[in-house]
C-alpha positions as YAML, in Angstrom:
chain: A
units: angstrom
residues:
- id: 1
  name: MET
  ca: [43.24, 3.73, -67.19]
- id: 2
  name: THR
  ca: [40.00, 4.83, -65.27]
- id: 3
  name: THR
  ca: [37.24, 2.46, -64.52]
- id: 4
  name: THR
  ca: [33.69, 3.48, -64.74]
- id: 5
  name: GLN
  ca: [31.12, 1.71, -61.93]
- id: 6
  name: ILE
  ca: [27.89, 0.78, -63.28]
- id: 7
  name: ARG
  ca: [25.30, 1.17, -61.13]
- id: 8
  name: ARG
  ca: [21.45, 0.36, -61.35]
- id: 9
  name: ARG
  ca: [19.50, 3.05, -62.05]
- id: 10
  name: VAL
  ca: [16.40, 3.30, -59.26]
- id: 11
  name: ASP
  ca: [13.30, 2.96, -60.46]
- id: 12
  name: PRO
  ca: [10.48, 5.41, -58.02]
- id: 13
  name: ARG
  ca: [7.70, 3.42, -59.43]
- id: 14
  name: ALA
  ca: [8.30, 0.09, -58.27]
- id: 15
  name: GLU
  ca: [10.14, 1.28, -54.81]
- id: 16
  name: ARG
  ca: [6.89, 2.87, -54.01]
- id: 17
  name: ALA
  ca: [4.39, -0.37, -55.34]
- id: 18
  name: ALA
  ca: [6.77, -2.55, -53.07]
- id: 19
  name: ARG
  ca: [6.25, -0.32, -50.15]
- id: 20
  name: THR
  ca: [2.74, -0.04, -50.31]
- id: 21
  name: ILE
  ca: [0.19, -2.47, -48.28]
- id: 22
  name: LEU
  ca: [-3.17, -0.64, -48.59]
- id: 23
  name: THR
  ca: [-4.38, 0.23, -51.63]
- id: 24
  name: GLY
  ca: [-7.63, 3.10, -52.21]
- id: 25
  name: GLN
  ca: [-8.60, 6.34, -51.71]
- id: 26
  name: ARG
  ca: [-5.42, 7.00, -49.16]
- id: 27
  name: PRO
  ca: [-2.65, 4.49, -49.83]
- id: 28
  name: ARG
  ca: [0.06, 3.58, -46.41]
- id: 29
  name: LEU
  ca: [3.59, 3.14, -47.26]
- id: 30
  name: LEU
  ca: [6.09, 1.39, -45.58]
- id: 31
  name: ARG
  ca: [9.37, 2.67, -44.70]
- id: 32
  name: GLN
  ca: [11.81, 0.45, -45.97]
- id: 33
  name: PRO
  ca: [10.60, -1.99, -49.00]
- id: 34
  name: VAL
  ca: [8.87, -5.30, -48.32]
- id: 35
  name: VAL
  ca: [11.81, -8.06, -48.13]
- id: 36
  name: ALA
  ca: [10.45, -11.52, -49.24]
- id: 37
  name: ALA
  ca: [10.87, -13.41, -45.92]
- id: 38
  name: VAL
  ca: [11.56, -18.04, -46.28]
- id: 39
  name: ASN
  ca: [9.32, -19.92, -43.92]
- id: 40
  name: GLU
  ca: [8.94, -16.78, -41.75]
- id: 41
  name: ARG
  ca: [6.98, -17.63, -38.93]
- id: 42
  name: ARG
  ca: [3.63, -15.44, -37.88]
- id: 43
  name: ARG
  ca: [3.51, -12.96, -34.87]
- id: 44
  name: ASP
  ca: [1.77, -14.15, -31.78]
- id: 45
  name: PRO
  ca: [1.08, -10.67, -30.35]
- id: 46
  name: ARG
  ca: [-0.25, -12.78, -27.80]
- id: 47
  name: ALA
  ca: [3.10, -14.38, -26.77]
- id: 48
  name: LEU
  ca: [5.09, -11.23, -27.30]
- id: 49
  name: ARG
  ca: [2.53, -9.46, -24.71]
- id: 50
  name: SER
  ca: [3.09, -12.25, -22.12]
- id: 51
  name: ALA
  ca: [6.82, -12.48, -23.30]
- id: 52
  name: ALA
  ca: [7.04, -8.73, -22.38]
- id: 53
  name: LEU
  ca: [5.31, -9.20, -18.95]
- id: 54
  name: VAL
  ca: [7.50, -8.97, -16.01]
- id: 55
  name: GLN
  ca: [5.31, -7.54, -12.68]
- id: 56
  name: SER
  ca: [1.37, -8.77, -12.94]
- id: 57
  name: GLN
  ca: [0.77, -7.13, -9.61]
- id: 58
  name: PRO
  ca: [0.13, -4.58, -8.59]
- id: 59
  name: ARG
  ca: [-0.59, -2.95, -11.51]
- id: 60
  name: PRO
  ca: [0.56, -4.92, -14.91]
- id: 61
  name: ARG
  ca: [4.64, -3.18, -16.28]
- id: 62
  name: TYR
  ca: [5.35, -4.25, -19.33]
- id: 63
  name: ASP
  ca: [8.81, -4.01, -21.07]
- id: 64
  name: TRP
  ca: [8.81, -4.01, -24.86]
- id: 65
  name: THR
  ca: [12.75, -4.57, -25.47]
- id: 66
  name: ARG
  ca: [12.80, -8.01, -24.58]
- id: 67
  name: ASP
  ca: [13.31, -9.70, -28.09]
- id: 68
  name: ALA
  ca: [9.77, -12.37, -28.03]
- id: 69
  name: THR
  ca: [12.60, -14.21, -31.13]
- id: 70
  name: SER
  ca: [15.48, -15.48, -28.14]
- id: 71
  name: PRO
  ca: [15.74, -18.48, -28.03]
- id: 72
  name: THR
  ca: [15.61, -18.28, -24.13]
- id: 73
  name: THR
  ca: [12.51, -15.73, -24.85]
- id: 74
  name: ALA
  ca: [10.90, -18.33, -27.44]
- id: 75
  name: ALA
  ca: [10.77, -21.15, -25.27]
- id: 76
  name: THR
  ca: [9.05, -19.75, -22.36]
- id: 77
  name: VAL
  ca: [6.17, -17.76, -24.72]
- id: 78
  name: GLY
  ca: [4.25, -20.71, -24.18]
- id: 79
  name: ILE
  ca: [4.60, -20.27, -20.01]
- id: 80
  name: ALA
  ca: [1.88, -17.58, -18.44]
- id: 81
  name: ILE
  ca: [4.28, -14.89, -16.92]
- id: 82
  name: ALA
  ca: [1.76, -13.88, -14.27]
- id: 83
  name: ALA
  ca: [3.56, -14.40, -11.16]
- id: 84
  name: ALA
  ca: [6.23, -11.50, -9.98]
- id: 85
  name: PRO
  ca: [9.69, -11.58, -9.51]
- id: 86
  name: MET
  ca: [10.35, -12.81, -6.46]
- id: 87
  name: ILE
  ca: [11.89, -10.18, -3.82]
- id: 88
  name: PRO
  ca: [15.09, -11.43, -2.20]
- id: 89
  name: LEU
  ca: [14.81, -12.32, 1.10]
- id: 90
  name: LYS
  ca: [17.26, -10.78, 3.02]
- id: 91
  name: VAL
  ca: [18.18, -13.16, 6.51]
- id: 92
  name: ILE
  ca: [19.96, -11.43, 9.32]
- id: 93
  name: ALA
  ca: [20.53, -14.85, 11.26]
- id: 94
  name: GLU
  ca: [23.09, -13.46, 14.02]
- id: 95
  name: PRO
  ca: [22.39, -9.88, 14.67]
- id: 96
  name: ALA
  ca: [24.89, -6.90, 16.74]
- id: 97
  name: TYR
  ca: [21.93, -6.23, 18.64]
- id: 98
  name: LEU
  ca: [18.19, -5.85, 18.51]
- id: 99
  name: VAL
  ca: [15.79, -2.94, 18.22]
- id: 100
  name: ILE
  ca: [11.68, -3.86, 19.28]
- id: 101
  name: ALA
  ca: [8.82, -2.62, 17.12]
- id: 102
  name: MET
  ca: [5.69, -1.88, 19.36]
- id: 103
  name: LEU
  ca: [2.78, -1.93, 17.16]
- id: 104
  name: ASP
  ca: [-1.28, -0.86, 17.60]
- id: 105
  name: ARG
  ca: [-1.98, -3.15, 14.66]
- id: 106
  name: PRO
  ca: [-5.97, -2.12, 14.69]
- id: 107
  name: GLY
  ca: [-8.23, -4.60, 13.97]
- id: 108
  name: GLY
  ca: [-5.94, -7.02, 13.42]
- id: 109
  name: GLU
  ca: [-4.54, -5.73, 10.72]
- id: 110
  name: ILE
  ca: [-1.02, -3.52, 9.71]
- id: 111
  name: GLY
  ca: [-2.14, -0.05, 9.33]
- id: 112
  name: GLU
  ca: [0.26, 2.63, 7.63]
- id: 113
  name: HIS
  ca: [1.46, 4.36, 11.30]
- id: 114
  name: ASP
  ca: [2.35, 0.50, 11.74]
- id: 115
  name: ARG
  ca: [4.62, -0.03, 8.80]
- id: 116
  name: GLN
  ca: [5.66, 3.78, 9.21]
- id: 117
  name: VAL
  ca: [7.47, 2.61, 12.95]
- id: 118
  name: ILE
  ca: [8.96, -0.56, 11.22]
- id: 119
  name: ALA
  ca: [10.49, 1.87, 9.08]
- id: 120
  name: ALA
  ca: [12.04, 3.86, 11.54]
- id: 121
  name: ALA
  ca: [13.23, 0.86, 13.18]
- id: 122
  name: ARG
  ca: [14.80, -0.57, 10.15]
- id: 123
  name: LEU
  ca: [17.29, 3.07, 9.89]
- id: 124
  name: LEU
  ca: [18.72, 1.56, 13.05]
- id: 125
  name: ALA
  ca: [19.00, -1.72, 12.63]
- id: 126
  name: ASP
  ca: [20.71, -1.63, 9.13]
- id: 127
  name: ALA
  ca: [22.99, 1.50, 10.44]
- id: 128
  name: GLY
  ca: [25.00, -1.75, 12.62]
- id: 129
  name: GLY
  ca: [24.06, -4.97, 11.54]
- id: 130
  name: GLY
  ca: [21.03, -5.10, 13.84]
- id: 131
  name: ALA
  ca: [17.23, -6.55, 13.54]
- id: 132
  name: VAL
  ca: [14.11, -5.49, 14.21]
- id: 133
  name: VAL
  ca: [11.96, -7.44, 16.31]
- id: 134
  name: THR
  ca: [7.91, -6.58, 15.58]
- id: 135
  name: VAL
  ca: [6.05, -7.17, 18.95]
- id: 136
  name: CYS
  ca: [2.16, -7.21, 18.02]
- id: 137
  name: THR
  ca: [-1.59, -9.86, 18.12]
- id: 138
  name: GLY
  ca: [-0.85, -11.76, 15.26]
- id: 139
  name: SER
  ca: [1.20, -13.47, 13.42]
- id: 140
  name: GLY
  ca: [4.35, -12.02, 11.45]
- id: 141
  name: GLU
  ca: [3.84, -13.54, 7.71]
- id: 142
  name: ALA
  ca: [2.09, -10.20, 6.81]
- id: 143
  name: LEU
  ca: [5.26, -7.63, 8.63]
- id: 144
  name: ALA
  ca: [7.98, -9.45, 7.00]
- id: 145
  name: GLU
  ca: [7.60, -7.46, 3.67]
- id: 146
  name: ALA
  ca: [7.81, -4.40, 5.74]
- id: 147
  name: GLY
  ca: [11.08, -5.12, 7.41]
- id: 148
  name: SER
  ca: [10.70, -7.30, 10.40]
- id: 149
  name: ASP
  ca: [13.14, -10.09, 11.45]
- id: 150
  name: ARG
  ca: [11.90, -11.07, 14.74]
- id: 151
  name: HIS
  ca: [8.64, -11.44, 15.41]
- id: 152
  name: VAL
  ca: [6.98, -11.71, 19.12]
- id: 153
  name: ALA
  ca: [2.74, -12.25, 19.21]
- id: 154
  name: LEU
  ca: [0.63, -11.19, 21.58]
- id: 155
  name: PRO
  ca: [-2.92, -13.38, 22.98]
- id: 156
  name: ASN
  ca: [-5.25, -12.28, 19.98]
- id: 157
  name: HIS
  ca: [-7.16, -11.61, 22.51]
- id: 158
  name: TRP
  ca: [-5.77, -8.19, 22.76]
- id: 159
  name: ALA
  ca: [-6.42, -6.57, 19.86]
- id: 160
  name: GLU
  ca: [-10.81, -6.67, 21.23]
- id: 161
  name: ASP
  ca: [-9.45, -5.31, 25.27]
- id: 162
  name: TYR
  ca: [-8.37, -2.14, 25.83]
- id: 163
  name: VAL
  ca: [-5.98, -3.24, 28.78]
- id: 164
  name: PRO
  ca: [-2.78, -1.14, 28.77]
- id: 165
  name: GLU
  ca: [-1.01, -2.22, 31.45]
- id: 166
  name: ARG
  ca: [-0.73, -5.99, 29.77]
- id: 167
  name: ARG
  ca: [1.10, -4.17, 26.54]
- id: 168
  name: ALA
  ca: [3.90, -2.49, 29.04]
- id: 169
  name: ALA
  ca: [4.18, -5.45, 31.18]
- id: 170
  name: ALA
  ca: [4.66, -7.63, 28.10]
- id: 171
  name: ALA
  ca: [7.42, -4.75, 26.36]
- id: 172
  name: SER
  ca: [8.76, -4.55, 29.99]
- id: 173
  name: ALA
  ca: [9.29, -7.88, 30.28]
- id: 174
  name: LEU
  ca: [10.69, -7.94, 25.95]
- id: 175
  name: MET
  ca: [13.32, -5.72, 27.96]
- id: 176
  name: THR
  ca: [14.93, -7.78, 30.08]
- id: 177
  name: ALA
  ca: [14.92, -10.45, 27.84]
- id: 178
  name: LEU
  ca: [16.09, -9.39, 25.15]
- id: 179
  name: SER
  ca: [17.96, -6.03, 26.27]
- id: 180
  name: PRO
  ca: [17.80, -4.23, 23.28]
- id: 181
  name: ARG
  ca: [19.43, -1.29, 22.33]
- id: 182
  name: HIS
  ca: [15.87, 0.81, 21.43]
- id: 183
  name: ILE
  ca: [12.17, 0.27, 21.20]
- id: 184
  name: LEU
  ca: [10.05, 2.17, 19.34]
- id: 185
  name: PHE
  ca: [5.92, 2.74, 19.22]
- id: 186
  name: PRO
  ca: [3.86, 4.49, 17.01]
- id: 187
  name: ASP
  ca: [2.55, 8.32, 18.32]
- id: 188
  name: SER
  ca: [-1.04, 7.08, 18.45]
- id: 189
  name: PRO
  ca: [-3.36, 7.27, 21.37]
- id: 190
  name: ASP
  ca: [-3.14, 3.53, 22.53]
- id: 191
  name: GLY
  ca: [1.05, 3.38, 21.47]
- id: 192
  name: ALA
  ca: [2.15, 6.58, 23.38]
- id: 193
  name: ASP
  ca: [0.08, 5.21, 26.49]
- id: 194
  name: VAL
  ca: [2.02, 2.37, 26.27]
- id: 195
  name: ALA
  ca: [4.89, 4.01, 26.09]
- id: 196
  name: ARG
  ca: [4.53, 6.02, 28.71]
- id: 197
  name: ARG
  ca: [3.34, 4.09, 31.01]
- id: 198
  name: LEU
  ca: [6.22, 1.74, 30.08]
- id: 199
  name: ALA
  ca: [9.18, 4.87, 30.68]
- id: 200
  name: ALA
  ca: [7.55, 5.38, 34.14]
- id: 201
  name: ALA
  ca: [8.34, 2.07, 34.85]
- id: 202
  name: ALA
  ca: [11.65, 1.78, 34.06]
- id: 203
  name: GLY
  ca: [13.00, 5.17, 35.04]
- id: 204
  name: GLU
  ca: [13.86, 6.08, 31.69]
- id: 205
  name: ARG
  ca: [13.74, 8.45, 29.27]
- id: 206
  name: LEU
  ca: [11.00, 9.13, 26.81]
- id: 207
  name: PHE
  ca: [11.30, 11.16, 23.04]
- id: 208
  name: THR
  ca: [8.05, 11.45, 21.61]
- id: 209
  name: SER
  ca: [7.33, 12.51, 18.29]
- id: 210
  name: VAL
  ca: [10.52, 11.20, 16.26]
- id: 211
  name: GLN
  ca: [9.92, 12.51, 12.92]
- id: 212
  name: SER
  ca: [13.67, 12.30, 11.95]
- id: 213
  name: LEU
  ca: [16.23, 9.58, 12.93]
- id: 214
  name: GLY
  ca: [19.67, 8.08, 12.46]
- id: 215
  name: PRO
  ca: [22.15, 6.47, 14.90]
- id: 216
  name: ASP
  ca: [23.35, 9.65, 16.41]
- id: 217
  name: ARG
  ca: [20.66, 11.89, 15.80]
- id: 218
  name: ALA
  ca: [16.81, 11.81, 16.62]
- id: 219
  name: THR
  ca: [14.94, 15.27, 16.16]
- id: 220
  name: ARG
  ca: [11.17, 16.21, 16.01]
- id: 221
  name: GLN
  ca: [9.31, 19.40, 15.60]
- id: 222
  name: SER
  ca: [7.51, 22.17, 17.87]
- id: 223
  name: ALA
  ca: [5.42, 25.55, 18.13]
- id: 224
  name: GLY
  ca: [4.01, 24.39, 14.76]
- id: 225
  name: GLY
  ca: [7.18, 23.26, 12.90]
- id: 226
  name: SER
  ca: [8.56, 26.29, 13.42]
- id: 227
  name: LEU
  ca: [11.60, 24.65, 16.02]
- id: 228
  name: GLU
  ca: [13.36, 21.48, 15.91]
- id: 229
  name: THR
  ca: [14.31, 19.71, 18.72]
- id: 230
  name: ALA
  ca: [17.52, 17.19, 18.17]
- id: 231
  name: HIS
  ca: [18.43, 14.62, 20.81]
- id: 232
  name: ARG
  ca: [20.92, 11.68, 20.49]
- id: 233
  name: PRO
  ca: [18.86, 8.59, 20.13]
- id: 234
  name: THR
  ca: [17.00, 7.35, 23.65]
- id: 235
  name: ARG
  ca: [15.85, 4.12, 24.43]
- id: 236
  name: LEU
  ca: [12.92, 4.49, 24.66]
- id: 237
  name: MET
  ca: [11.13, 6.78, 21.37]
- id: 238
  name: THR
  ca: [7.46, 7.04, 20.14]
- id: 239
  name: VAL
  ca: [7.25, 7.74, 16.03]
- id: 240
  name: ALA
  ca: [5.36, 10.69, 14.48]
- id: 241
  name: ALA
  ca: [2.78, 9.73, 11.77]
- id: 242
  name: ASP
  ca: [3.92, 9.80, 8.31]
- id: 243
  name: ALA
  ca: [7.09, 11.06, 9.29]
- id: 244
  name: PHE
  ca: [8.92, 7.84, 7.30]
- id: 245
  name: ALA
  ca: [7.99, 5.90, 3.87]
- id: 246
  name: PRO
  ca: [7.10, 2.47, 4.52]
- id: 247
  name: LEU
  ca: [9.62, -0.06, 3.40]
- id: 248
  name: ASP
  ca: [8.40, -1.25, -0.43]
- id: 249
  name: GLY
  ca: [10.70, -3.82, -1.98]
- id: 250
  name: VAL
  ca: [12.14, -5.69, 0.76]
- id: 251
  name: ARG
  ca: [11.38, -8.94, 2.27]
- id: 252
  name: HIS
  ca: [12.77, -10.56, 5.69]
- id: 253
  name: GLU
  ca: [12.68, -13.55, 7.90]
- id: 254
  name: ALA
  ca: [10.47, -12.11, 10.78]
- id: 255
  name: ARG
  ca: [10.52, -15.00, 12.20]
- id: 256
  name: PRO
  ca: [8.51, -16.19, 14.87]
- id: 257
  name: LEU
  ca: [10.40, -15.93, 18.66]
- id: 258
  name: ASP
  ca: [8.29, -17.36, 21.15]
- id: 259
  name: LEU
  ca: [9.01, -16.04, 24.55]
- id: 260
  name: GLU
  ca: [6.76, -17.10, 27.48]
- id: 261
  name: THR
  ca: [8.01, -15.00, 29.72]
- id: 262
  name: SER
  ca: [6.64, -12.25, 28.08]
- id: 263
  name: SER
  ca: [3.65, -14.20, 27.98]
- id: 264
  name: VAL
  ca: [3.64, -15.24, 31.71]
- id: 265
  name: ALA
  ca: [4.18, -11.85, 33.15]
- id: 266
  name: ALA
  ca: [2.25, -9.94, 31.11]
- id: 267
  name: GLU
  ca: [-1.03, -12.27, 31.74]
- id: 268
  name: GLU
  ca: [-0.43, -11.79, 35.60]
- id: 269
  name: VAL
  ca: [-1.28, -8.31, 35.28]
- id: 270
  name: LEU
  ca: [-5.01, -7.77, 35.80]
- id: 271
  name: PRO
  ca: [-6.67, -4.35, 34.35]
- id: 272
  name: ARG
  ca: [-7.17, -1.70, 36.87]
- id: 273
  name: LEU
  ca: [-9.80, -0.68, 34.75]
- id: 274
  name: GLY
  ca: [-13.76, -2.24, 34.46]
- id: 275
  name: GLY
  ca: [-15.82, -2.84, 31.09]
- id: 276
  name: VAL
  ca: [-13.55, -0.59, 29.13]
- id: 277
  name: ARG
  ca: [-15.18, -1.20, 25.78]
- id: 278
  name: ARG
  ca: [-14.08, 0.77, 22.20]
- id: 279
  name: LEU
  ca: [-17.62, 3.00, 21.49]
- id: 280
  name: ALA
  ca: [-19.05, 3.05, 17.91]
- id: 281
  name: VAL
  ca: [-18.32, 5.94, 15.63]
- id: 282
  name: ASP
  ca: [-20.68, 7.39, 13.08]
- id: 283
  name: PRO
  ca: [-18.69, 7.17, 9.87]
- id: 284
  name: ASP
  ca: [-20.11, 9.69, 8.36]
- id: 285
  name: ALA
  ca: [-18.89, 12.07, 11.64]
- id: 286
  name: LEU
  ca: [-15.48, 11.90, 11.07]
- id: 287
  name: SER
  ca: [-13.03, 13.61, 8.60]
- id: 288
  name: LEU
  ca: [-12.30, 12.79, 5.01]
- id: 289
  name: SER
  ca: [-9.00, 13.31, 5.96]
- id: 290
  name: GLU
  ca: [-8.86, 10.82, 9.31]
- id: 291
  name: THR
  ca: [-11.03, 8.24, 8.16]
- id: 292
  name: ASP
  ca: [-10.03, 5.22, 6.69]
- id: 293
  name: PHE
  ca: [-12.25, 3.94, 4.17]
- id: 294
  name: ILE
  ca: [-14.66, 6.21, 1.95]
- id: 295
  name: LEU
  ca: [-17.65, 5.27, -0.66]
- id: 296
  name: SER
  ca: [-17.36, 7.90, -2.95]
- id: 297
  name: ALA
  ca: [-20.01, 8.29, -5.35]
- id: 298
  name: GLY
  ca: [-19.87, 10.52, -8.92]
- id: 299
  name: ASN
  ca: [-22.41, 11.14, -11.70]
- id: 300
  name: GLY
  ca: [-22.69, 7.84, -12.51]
- id: 301
  name: VAL
  ca: [-24.55, 7.28, -9.08]
- id: 302
  name: THR
  ca: [-28.14, 7.78, -9.45]
- id: 303
  name: ASP
  ca: [-29.82, 5.34, -6.88]
- id: 304
  name: TRP
  ca: [-28.64, 7.55, -3.81]
- id: 305
  name: HIS
  ca: [-30.57, 4.87, -1.32]
- id: 306
  name: SER
  ca: [-28.60, 2.09, -1.88]
- id: 307
  name: PHE
  ca: [-25.85, 4.49, -1.83]
- id: 308
  name: ALA
  ca: [-26.70, 5.29, 1.89]
- id: 309
  name: ASP
  ca: [-27.25, 1.80, 2.41]
- id: 310
  name: LEU
  ca: [-23.87, 0.53, 1.51]
- id: 311
  name: GLY
  ca: [-22.13, 2.79, 3.26]
- id: 312
  name: GLU
  ca: [-23.94, 1.60, 6.09]
- id: 313
  name: ALA
  ca: [-23.59, -1.66, 5.55]
- id: 314
  name: LEU
  ca: [-19.69, -1.34, 4.78]
- id: 315
  name: GLY
  ca: [-18.65, 1.29, 7.45]
- id: 316
  name: ALA
  ca: [-18.00, 3.73, 5.11]
- id: 317
  name: THR
  ca: [-17.68, 7.26, 5.49]
- id: 318
  name: ARG
  ca: [-19.63, 8.87, 1.89]
- id: 319
  name: ALA
  ca: [-17.70, 11.42, 0.09]
- id: 320
  name: GLY
  ca: [-18.09, 12.37, -3.73]
- id: 321
  name: SER
  ca: [-16.98, 13.80, -6.31]
- id: 322
  name: ARG
  ca: [-17.81, 17.65, -7.06]
- id: 323
  name: VAL
  ca: [-20.24, 17.52, -9.61]
- id: 324
  name: VAL
  ca: [-22.20, 15.49, -7.09]
- id: 325
  name: CYS
  ca: [-21.68, 17.63, -4.79]
- id: 326
  name: ASP
  ca: [-22.28, 21.07, -6.88]
- id: 327
  name: ALA
  ca: [-25.97, 18.60, -7.32]
- id: 328
  name: GLY
  ca: [-26.19, 18.54, -3.47]
- id: 329
  name: HIS
  ca: [-26.80, 15.57, -3.10]
- id: 330
  name: LEU
  ca: [-23.75, 15.68, -0.70]
- id: 331
  name: PRO
  ca: [-22.63, 18.55, 1.25]
- id: 332
  name: ARG
  ca: [-19.29, 20.63, 0.01]
- id: 333
  name: GLU
  ca: [-17.09, 18.77, 2.85]
- id: 334
  name: ARG
  ca: [-17.32, 15.35, 1.85]
- id: 335
  name: GLN
  ca: [-15.80, 16.29, -1.95]
- id: 336
  name: VAL
  ca: [-12.90, 14.41, -2.67]
- id: 337
  name: GLY
  ca: [-10.38, 16.62, -4.56]
- id: 338
  name: ALA
  ca: [-7.77, 19.20, -5.07]
- id: 339
  name: SER
  ca: [-10.51, 21.43, -4.97]
- id: 340
  name: GLY
  ca: [-12.20, 19.53, -1.78]
- id: 341
  name: THR
  ca: [-10.71, 17.33, 0.64]
- id: 342
  name: VAL
  ca: [-7.10, 15.66, -0.62]
- id: 343
  name: VAL
  ca: [-7.20, 11.73, 1.14]
- id: 344
  name: SER
  ca: [-5.13, 9.48, 2.50]
- id: 345
  name: ALA
  ca: [-7.37, 6.89, 3.19]
- id: 346
  name: ARG
  ca: [-6.40, 2.89, 3.41]
- id: 347
  name: CYS
  ca: [-9.48, 2.07, 1.06]
- id: 348
  name: TYR
  ca: [-11.12, 4.31, -1.72]
- id: 349
  name: LEU
  ca: [-14.40, 2.87, -3.25]
- id: 350
  name: ALA
  ca: [-15.34, 4.67, -6.02]
- id: 351
  name: PHE
  ca: [-18.85, 4.05, -7.92]
- id: 352
  name: GLY
  ca: [-19.35, 6.23, -11.16]
- id: 353
  name: ILE
  ca: [-16.47, 8.34, -11.26]
- id: 354
  name: ALA
  ca: [-14.71, 9.00, -14.78]
- id: 355
  name: GLY
  ca: [-11.82, 10.26, -13.22]
- id: 356
  name: ALA
  ca: [-11.35, 14.02, -13.20]
- id: 357
  name: PRO
  ca: [-7.45, 15.01, -13.42]
- id: 358
  name: GLN
  ca: [-8.88, 17.28, -9.97]
- id: 359
  name: HIS
  ca: [-9.74, 14.49, -8.39]
- id: 360
  name: LEU
  ca: [-7.19, 12.30, -9.09]
- id: 361
  name: GLN
  ca: [-4.93, 14.79, -7.27]
- id: 362
  name: GLY
  ca: [-7.22, 14.35, -4.38]
- id: 363
  name: ILE
  ca: [-6.48, 10.46, -3.81]
- id: 364
  name: THR
  ca: [-3.05, 10.02, -4.46]
- id: 365
  name: GLY
  ca: [-2.35, 8.84, -0.90]
- id: 366
  name: VAL
  ca: [-5.16, 6.15, -0.86]
- id: 367
  name: ARG
  ca: [-2.97, 3.24, -0.47]
- id: 368
  name: HIS
  ca: [-5.73, 0.95, -2.41]
- id: 369
  name: VAL
  ca: [-8.67, 2.17, -4.61]
- id: 370
  name: ILE
  ca: [-11.48, 0.06, -6.42]
- id: 371
  name: ALA
  ca: [-13.07, 1.33, -9.27]
- id: 372
  name: VAL
  ca: [-17.20, 0.40, -10.36]
- id: 373
  name: ASN
  ca: [-18.00, 2.35, -13.89]
- id: 374
  name: THR
  ca: [-19.18, 1.30, -17.25]
- id: 375
  name: ASP
  ca: [-16.77, 3.23, -19.06]
- id: 376
  name: LEU
  ca: [-13.53, 0.84, -19.82]
- id: 377
  name: HIS
  ca: [-11.70, 3.65, -20.36]
- id: 378
  name: ALA
  ca: [-12.13, 5.79, -17.53]
- id: 379
  name: GLU
  ca: [-8.87, 7.21, -15.82]
- id: 380
  name: MET
  ca: [-10.87, 6.14, -12.60]
- id: 381
  name: ILE
  ca: [-10.02, 2.55, -13.81]
- id: 382
  name: LYS
  ca: [-6.49, 3.34, -14.41]
- id: 383
  name: ARG
  ca: [-5.61, 4.01, -10.98]
- id: 384
  name: ALA
  ca: [-7.64, 1.76, -9.49]
- id: 385
  name: ASP
  ca: [-6.32, -1.42, -8.24]
- id: 386
  name: LEU
  ca: [-9.33, -3.63, -8.54]
- id: 387
  name: SER
  ca: [-11.86, -2.72, -11.35]
- id: 388
  name: VAL
  ca: [-15.19, -3.68, -11.79]
- id: 389
  name: VAL
  ca: [-16.98, -2.64, -15.78]
- id: 390
  name: ALA
  ca: [-20.51, -2.70, -14.20]
- id: 391
  name: ASP
  ca: [-23.52, -0.14, -13.36]
- id: 392
  name: ALA
  ca: [-23.40, 1.06, -10.78]
- id: 393
  name: GLN
  ca: [-27.20, 0.41, -9.54]
- id: 394
  name: ALA
  ca: [-26.68, -3.02, -10.11]
- id: 395
  name: VAL
  ca: [-23.74, -3.60, -8.02]
- id: 396
  name: MET
  ca: [-24.53, -1.66, -4.94]
- id: 397
  name: PRO
  ca: [-27.69, -3.38, -4.32]
- id: 398
  name: ALA
  ca: [-25.34, -6.76, -4.61]
- id: 399
  name: LEU
  ca: [-22.84, -6.03, -2.46]
- id: 400
  name: ILE
  ca: [-25.50, -5.00, 0.15]
- id: 401
  name: ARG
  ca: [-27.21, -8.58, -0.12]
- id: 402
  name: LEU
  ca: [-23.70, -10.25, 0.00]
- id: 403
  name: ILE
  ca: [-23.02, -8.57, 3.46]
- id: 404
  name: ARG
  ca: [-25.79, -8.94, 4.90]
- id: 405
  name: GLU
  ca: [-25.62, -13.43, 4.06]
- id: 406
  name: ARG
  ca: [-22.18, -13.35, 5.55]
- id: 407
  name: ARG
  ca: [-22.89, -11.52, 8.87]
- id: 408
  name: HIS
  ca: [-26.14, -13.78, 9.03]
- id: 409
  name: ASP
  ca: [-23.60, -16.83, 8.80]
...
């Protein structure tokens, strides 16, 4: 005896009516039939967005795979998740040896070259349980994320006075007091000068312009890159610019070290040069590939008098997009982009630039981008770390007034 299963007949009209959510000339259908929900709570899009936010700075990042209906997530929906995830602190309590990084810190700020020197020092320190000791003016709070384990603060007035004898004496005193395995300097005009003075005073070999570094091998290029010189890492070395990537996503202790011996020995050295001061340089005389601060204009700028005044007030190098240079407002060598100059400035302030792909290719190496534009959906607004949605002609005079008021105060 066979049994026959009775299946209910499918009504396509009823299923289509159940999936229809918008009637009219063009009805909209759901992929699945609507199931009646009992006591279903209305979705809150703001709560879902807050639950998916995992990083707010420097640019918001969302994880849409999070389940906002789970008990853990639902309990935190009412709390604004605005803080970035905490980076674990790495503490080296008893280092096996020390690696000193003598930094320039020009203008009281940590430059990219200084961060690269710390990254190179970390390669030597992490190879055998060592610690990195940074030496420069100012506190070491900003150096913690760059990879500093200990910090020796030099007098603040050294940042203004050019006395290389004092820095060399401080480095010599630190060499005696801490007995470091390596001392690294930036291969800059100031850092290389101090490194050569210390090498001559200590009678040790100096390996300059290091571009590749490891615990057993240090290399540099010469003859336009056609030759490579390799040597075992010496005690004194200078690090070439743009040879090592700065550390990111790490945080070290940067514990301050109070060494009275180094300070006293350094202060006793009197400068041999009299009346030394840094000369003022016209920002517009600098090449776009060498300057640190660029003020750029696009098609949205019409008040060129205010643009010139703002560049003078900020001390920034003026540049522009291809449209601006084609119109003759700026010379061709001031064009930023793939067909112009690829820049790597520390700050790029863009007024009225929409953000063409060729222009965005020219600012890939910029650390901080600030955009002023009336279009909220412009590509430059998306690329910027800080965006001001306003007219450039209104923002530029306001910035000039603010700068003059601050200088007057």
